[in-house]
C-alpha positions as CSV (number, residue, x, y, z in Angstrom):
1,G,357.7,58.8,208.7
2,T,356.1,60.4,205.5
3,H,353.9,63.3,206.0
4,C,350.1,63.0,204.3
5,P,349.3,66.4,203.1
6,F,345.5,65.3,203.6
7,A,344.2,63.1,207.0
8,L,340.8,62.1,206.4
9,I,338.6,60.9,208.9
10,F,335.1,59.0,208.4
11,V,333.0,58.6,211.1
12,K,329.6,56.8,210.6
13,D,326.5,57.4,212.6
14,L,324.0,54.6,211.9
15,R,321.4,56.0,214.4
16,L,321.6,59.6,213.5
17,H,322.6,60.4,210.1
18,R,323.4,63.4,210.6
19,P,325.4,65.7,208.2
20,P,329.2,65.7,209.9
21,R,330.5,69.4,211.5
22,V,332.5,70.5,209.7
23,V,335.7,72.1,211.7
24,M,338.2,74.8,209.9
25,P,341.3,73.6,209.0
26,Q,344.2,74.3,211.7
27,G,347.0,74.1,208.5
28,P,347.1,75.4,205.1
29,N,346.7,71.8,204.1
30,E,344.7,70.1,206.2
31,I,340.9,69.4,206.4
32,M,339.2,67.6,208.9
33,L,335.9,66.1,209.6
34,A,334.9,66.1,212.8
35,S,332.0,64.0,214.2
36,P,329.3,64.4,216.1
37,T,329.6,65.3,220.0
38,P,329.4,62.4,221.9
39,E,325.9,64.0,223.5
40,G,324.6,63.2,220.0
41,W,325.4,59.5,220.1
42,N,322.8,59.0,222.9
43,Q,319.9,61.2,221.7
44,P,317.4,59.3,219.8
45,A,317.0,60.2,216.2
46,R,313.8,63.1,216.1
47,G,311.1,62.7,213.4
48,G,311.9,59.1,212.3
49,G,308.7,56.8,212.4
50,G,306.3,57.9,215.3
51,G,305.0,61.0,217.2
52,T,307.5,61.0,220.2
53,D,308.9,63.5,221.8
54,D,312.2,62.9,223.4
55,E,310.9,62.0,226.8
56,G,308.6,59.2,224.8
57,G,305.4,61.4,225.0
58,V,303.2,62.4,221.9
59,D,304.4,64.9,220.0
60,F,301.2,66.7,219.3
61,R,303.3,69.6,217.0
62,R,303.4,66.9,214.4
63,Y,299.7,66.4,214.8
64,I,299.0,70.2,214.6
65,A,301.3,71.0,211.7
66,A,299.2,68.5,209.6
67,V,295.9,69.9,210.8
68,Q,297.3,73.5,209.7
69,R,298.5,71.9,206.4
70,H,295.3,70.2,205.2
71,K,292.9,73.2,207.4
72,W,290.8,73.7,204.2
73,M,290.4,70.0,202.9
74,I,289.0,69.5,206.3
75,L,287.1,72.5,206.9
76,A,285.5,71.6,203.1
77,L,285.0,68.0,204.1
78,G,283.2,69.0,207.7
79,V,280.2,71.7,205.8
80,L,279.8,68.7,203.1
81,G,279.2,66.4,205.9
82,L,277.2,69.0,207.7
83,G,275.4,69.8,204.5
84,A,274.6,66.0,203.7
85,G,273.2,65.5,207.0
86,V,270.6,68.4,207.2
87,G,269.4,67.2,203.6
88,A,269.0,63.8,204.9
89,S,267.2,65.2,207.8
90,R,264.6,66.9,205.6
91,I,264.3,63.9,202.9
92,I,264.2,61.3,205.1
93,K,261.3,60.8,207.9
94,P,262.0,59.2,210.9
95,S,260.3,55.6,211.7
96,F,258.2,55.2,214.9
97,D,256.9,51.9,216.1
98,V,253.8,51.3,218.7
99,Q,253.1,48.6,220.4
100,A,250.0,47.2,222.3
101,T,249.2,44.2,224.5
102,I,245.9,42.6,225.4
103,Q,245.3,40.0,227.6
104,I,243.4,36.6,226.3
105,E,241.6,33.5,228.4
106,G,243.7,30.4,228.4
107,S,242.9,27.4,226.5
108,S,243.9,24.8,229.1
109,T,241.3,22.7,230.6
110,S,241.6,20.8,233.9
111,A,240.7,16.8,233.8
112,V,238.0,17.7,236.2
113,N,236.5,19.5,232.9
114,Q,237.0,16.7,230.7
115,N,235.5,14.4,232.0
116,S,232.2,16.4,233.1
117,P,229.2,16.1,231.0
118,I,229.4,19.9,230.8
119,R,232.6,21.1,229.0
120,N,234.0,24.9,229.6
121,T,235.8,24.7,226.7
122,P,237.6,28.2,225.5
123,M,235.7,30.3,223.3
124,L,238.4,30.6,220.4
125,E,241.9,28.5,220.3
126,S,244.9,31.1,220.4
127,R,245.8,31.5,217.0
128,G,241.8,32.1,216.3
129,W,241.8,35.7,218.5
130,L,244.8,36.6,215.8
131,E,242.2,36.3,213.4
132,L,239.6,37.9,215.2
133,L,242.0,40.6,215.0
134,R,242.8,41.1,211.3
135,S,239.0,40.4,210.5
136,F,237.1,42.9,208.9
137,T,234.8,42.9,211.6
138,V,237.5,44.6,213.6
139,L,239.2,46.5,211.0
140,D,236.6,48.1,208.9
141,E,235.2,49.6,212.3
142,V,238.7,51.1,213.0
143,V,239.1,52.7,209.6
144,R,235.7,54.4,209.8
145,R,236.6,55.5,213.2
146,R,240.3,56.8,212.4
147,H,239.3,58.1,209.2
148,L,242.0,55.8,207.2
149,F,240.4,56.0,204.0
150,V,241.6,59.4,203.8
151,E,245.0,60.2,203.2
152,T,247.4,63.1,203.1
153,P,250.9,63.6,202.8
154,A,250.7,66.7,205.2
155,P,250.2,65.2,209.0
156,E,249.0,68.5,210.0
157,D,246.2,68.7,207.6
158,R,244.4,65.4,209.4
159,E,242.8,67.6,211.7
160,V,240.6,68.9,208.6
161,F,238.9,65.9,207.9
162,G,237.7,65.3,211.6
163,S,234.3,65.4,210.7
164,F,234.4,63.4,207.0
165,E,232.2,60.6,206.1
166,L,231.4,58.8,203.2
167,A,227.9,58.2,201.6
168,S,226.8,54.9,200.5
169,E,227.9,55.8,197.4
170,F,231.2,58.0,196.6
171,T,233.8,58.5,194.0
172,P,237.4,57.7,195.3
173,G,240.1,59.3,194.0
174,D,243.2,62.4,194.3
175,Y,241.3,65.8,195.5
176,R,242.2,69.1,196.7
177,L,240.4,72.0,199.0
178,R,241.4,75.2,198.3
179,A,240.5,78.0,200.5
180,D,239.8,81.3,198.7
181,P,242.8,83.8,199.3
182,A,240.1,86.6,199.5
183,G,238.5,84.6,202.0
184,G,234.8,83.4,202.5
185,R,234.8,80.5,200.0
186,M,236.6,77.2,199.4
187,R,236.5,75.2,196.4
188,L,237.1,71.5,196.0
189,T,238.9,70.1,192.7
190,N,239.8,66.3,191.6
191,E,242.8,65.3,190.4
192,S,242.3,66.6,186.7
193,G,241.8,70.3,188.2
194,A,237.8,70.0,187.3
195,I,235.6,71.9,190.4
196,V,233.7,69.1,191.9
197,D,231.9,71.7,194.3
198,E,232.1,75.3,196.1
199,A,230.6,76.7,199.4
200,A,231.8,79.0,201.7
201,L,234.0,78.8,204.6
202,G,232.3,76.4,207.7
203,D,229.6,74.6,205.4
204,S,229.1,71.3,204.0
205,I,231.2,70.4,201.1
206,G,231.7,67.5,198.7
207,K,228.2,66.4,198.4
208,P,228.2,65.6,194.4
209,V,230.7,62.9,195.1
210,G,229.9,61.4,198.4
211,F,231.4,63.3,201.1
212,L,229.5,64.1,204.1
213,W,232.0,66.6,205.3
214,R,232.4,69.9,206.9
215,P,236.1,71.0,206.9
216,A,237.2,72.7,209.8
217,P,238.4,76.5,209.2
218,V,241.5,76.5,206.3
219,M,243.5,79.5,206.0
220,P,242.9,82.0,203.4
221,G,245.3,80.5,200.3
222,R,245.7,76.9,202.0
223,D,245.9,74.2,199.9
224,V,244.7,70.6,201.2
225,H,245.6,67.5,199.2
226,F,244.2,64.0,199.8
227,T,243.5,60.7,198.5
228,V,240.0,59.1,199.2
229,R,240.0,55.1,199.2
230,V,237.8,52.3,199.4
231,P,237.4,51.7,203.4
232,R,237.8,47.8,202.7
233,D,241.1,48.5,200.5
234,A,242.3,50.5,203.5
235,A,241.1,47.6,205.7
236,V,243.2,45.7,203.9
237,R,246.0,47.8,203.9
238,L,246.2,48.5,207.8
239,S,246.2,44.4,208.3
240,Q,249.2,44.1,206.1
241,K,250.9,46.6,208.0
242,L,249.9,45.2,211.4
243,N,252.6,42.7,213.1
244,L,250.7,40.2,215.4
245,Q,252.2,38.1,218.2
246,L,251.6,35.6,220.3
247,P,253.1,32.6,221.7
248,P,252.4,29.0,221.6
249,E,251.1,28.6,225.0
250,G,250.9,32.6,225.8
251,A,248.2,34.9,227.0
252,V,248.7,38.0,225.7
253,I,248.6,39.0,222.2
254,R,251.5,41.7,221.0
255,I,250.2,44.2,218.5
256,E,252.7,46.3,216.6
257,L,252.3,49.0,213.9
258,R,254.9,51.2,212.1
259,G,254.6,54.4,210.7
260,T,255.8,58.2,210.7
261,D,253.1,60.0,212.5
262,P,253.6,58.6,215.8
263,S,250.2,60.6,217.4
264,E,248.2,58.7,214.3
265,I,249.6,55.2,214.4
266,A,249.4,55.3,218.3
267,G,245.7,56.3,218.4
268,T,245.0,53.8,215.7
269,V,246.8,50.8,217.6
270,N,244.2,52.2,220.4
271,T,241.6,51.9,218.6
272,I,242.7,48.5,217.4
273,A,242.5,47.2,220.8
274,E,239.2,48.7,221.8
275,R,237.2,47.3,219.0
276,F,239.0,44.0,219.6
277,V,237.7,44.1,223.1
278,E,234.1,45.2,222.1
279,V,233.9,42.0,219.6
280,A,235.5,39.7,222.0
281,T,233.2,40.9,224.8
282,L,230.0,40.7,222.1
283,M,231.4,37.1,221.3
284,K,231.6,36.0,224.9
285,R,227.9,37.1,225.9
286,E,226.6,35.4,222.9
287,N,229.0,32.5,223.9
288,L,227.3,32.5,227.2
289,T,223.9,33.1,226.0
290,T,224.0,30.0,223.9
291,R,225.7,27.8,226.6
292,T,222.9,29.3,229.3
293,T,220.3,27.6,226.7
294,V,222.2,24.4,226.0
295,L,222.1,23.8,230.2
296,R,218.7,24.6,230.1
297,E,217.8,22.0,227.6
298,Q,220.3,19.5,229.0
299,L,218.6,20.0,232.5
300,A,215.2,19.8,231.4
301,S,215.8,16.5,229.5
302,S,218.0,15.1,232.5
303,R,214.8,16.2,234.5
304,L,212.2,13.8,232.2
305,D,215.2,11.3,232.4
306,L,214.8,11.2,236.5
307,V,211.3,10.8,236.2
308,A,210.9,8.3,234.0
309,A,213.4,6.4,235.8
310,E,211.9,7.0,239.1
311,N,208.3,5.5,237.6
312,A,209.5,2.6,236.5
313,L,211.2,1.8,239.9
314,E,207.8,2.2,241.1
315,S,206.6,-0.2,238.9
316,F,209.2,-2.6,239.5
317,K,208.6,-2.7,243.2
318,V,204.8,-3.0,242.2
319,T,205.1,-5.8,240.4
320,T,208.1,-7.6,242.5
């Protein structure tokens, strides 16, 4: 019946949420809102929460677009991280661990040995070997051989102290050796800047403060800063840095030392092991000498007892 001048068609698409396509009116009083094409009903929404394309794969275009939008921020963060890494590598020094193992004689004894009048007791108990390693008999000599009483902030300067020794009386403290830029002379100053001694290149220097030292050739204008400590203090510091491990029933001691100069700490650990073997060998030789003396005395006493027993037996035979 009644003709409506306007015909409206409402189409809802919950999946697409696309604006409807407007179709030009065919009559002067008619407006039509056309729905999406039939193909659109089966097409998934684009850009809705996931970086997937129509085939279900990863849509790399979205990631590329995000990188392009924030490229300057990404570049700035990369440069900042690179600079922080380079700065940290120059400030923070790497740390190295050096280990060495020493085999010692066991402390177990057999049942025959326990019942024997002459017992082959061990020279030291297991923990006694650790005390020997930390003793000043070992560490004082290590400090002297490795010149650990001299400390320098630059590892490359240690070659200058190859012949450095201390007199019976010396003055510890901070010093600086400077080669004359013009060449030919070198000057030794203390921490206050006062001149302690002067000498020609290649000559001895430092006798006024108790240094028996002929430095290796130094480049003109080069400054060598160093600190001289009391050898016993250096031995105490070395003992504190040492990490010694020995299992309860083990026969192998592990020596571990940590530092920033791998060649220096390796040489120190090797010297500790060498000195320990020297002292242990000396102790064992003295122990064997003592045992030999005791055995000779026991043998002489046993011989006298045997002679006395034989005489008593003869006397008994005569009287009976």
